[in-house]
N, C-alpha and C positions, 0 to 999 in steps of 0.2 A: 692153611692146614689145620683143621679143627680138632684140637685134642690137648692134652696136657701131660707134662712129664716126660718119661721114657717113651711113651706112645707118640708124641710129637717128633722125636728123633727117628722113630721108626717110619712115621709117615712121610718125614723129609727125605729120608734115605730111600724109600720105595719111589717117591717122586723123581728123585735124583736118578736112580737106576732106569725108570721109564723114560725120563726125558734124555738121558745118554743113549739109550737104545734107539730112541726116535732120531737123534742128532746123528748118530753112526748110519742109521738107514738113509737119512737125507743126503749125507756125505757120499754114501756108496751107490745109491740107486736112483736118486732124483736128479733129472737133467733138464729142469724147466727153467723159466724166467721170472719165478715169483717165489715159490717154496724154498728153493735152495737158496738164492740170494738173500731173501728177506726174512722168510719164516724161520729158517735156521739161526740167523742173528737175533731175531726176537727171543727165540726159545734158549740161546746159550746164556743170556743173562738171567733168566729163570732157573736154569740149570746150576749156574754159580750160586745164586741165591739159596736154593735148596740144599746144595752141597754145604754151604757155610752154616746153615740152620741146623744141620746134623750136630754140629759141634757148639752152636750158639743158638740153642733152641728158645731161650727167653727173649721176650720182645726187645728188639733193637731196631727202632724205627729209622735210624740212618743206614741200615745196612744195604738197602737197594741203592741208595745214593752212592754209597761207597763202591759197590759194584759197578754202577753206571760209570762212575769217574775212572775206575780201572779200565773197563772196556774202551771208553772213549781215549784214554791214554794209549792203549794198544793200538787203537785205529790211528791215532796220531804218529805213533811210531811207525806205522806202515807207510805214511807220508814221507818219512825220513829214511825208509828202508832199513829199519831198526835191525831186522834179521841179518842183513849183510853187514852192518855195523858190529854185530856180536860175532861175526866170523861163522855165521851159520847158514848163509846163504845157498850153499850147496847141498844142504839138508833137507830133503822133500819133507820130511815130518815137521821140522821147525817152520818150514815156509807155510805149511797147511796150518799148523797150530796158532802160530802168531800172525799169520796173514801176510800177503805181499802187496796188496793193491788197496790204497786209500780210497774211501767212499764216504762222503757226508751222509749219504742215505743210511749207511751202517750205524752211524751214531744215532740217528733217529730210531732205527730198529731196537738198539740196545736201550734206549730211552723208553720205547714202547714196552719192551720185555720188563724193565724195572717197574713201570706204572702198573702192569697187569699182575706182577707178583705182589705189589703193595696193595692193590685192590683186592686180590684174593686173600691175603692175610686179613684185611680190614674186615671183609665179609664173614670170614671164619670167626674172628673174634666176636663179630656182632651176633652171629648165629649162636656161638657158645654161650654168650651173656643172656640171649633170649631164652635159652633152654636151661639156665642154671637156677 
C-alpha cells in the first residue's frame, strides 16, 4: 500500500473491504477445486493483514509472520476439532469461520498469502522511496 498517514489507513481499509467482498463471493458462489480451497486461503491472510494495518499503519515487519502463526494455529486447531472442544460444533457459522477440516496445504496457502502481502508492502515502500 503506497502512501502515508491517514491515507495509508484508507487504502488498507479499501483493500480490506474489497478482499472481504471477494472472499464472500468465493464462499457463496465458487464451487471449484482450486479457487475456493486454495485462493480463498491465500487471500484470507492478506485480508487479515490489511485489516490489522488499518489500526497499525506504521511499518511493522513482523505483522505478516504473526498473522501466519495465527492462521497456522487455527489450522492446527482444526486437527484437534477445536470448534467442538469449544462447544460450538453445532453452530454452522463457527464451523465455517474456524473451519473443521485440517489440511497441511492450507498452511502453505496461508504462508503464500503472507509472503505476497510482505512483497506488496516492500514494493510499495520501494516505489514510494524512488519517487520521494
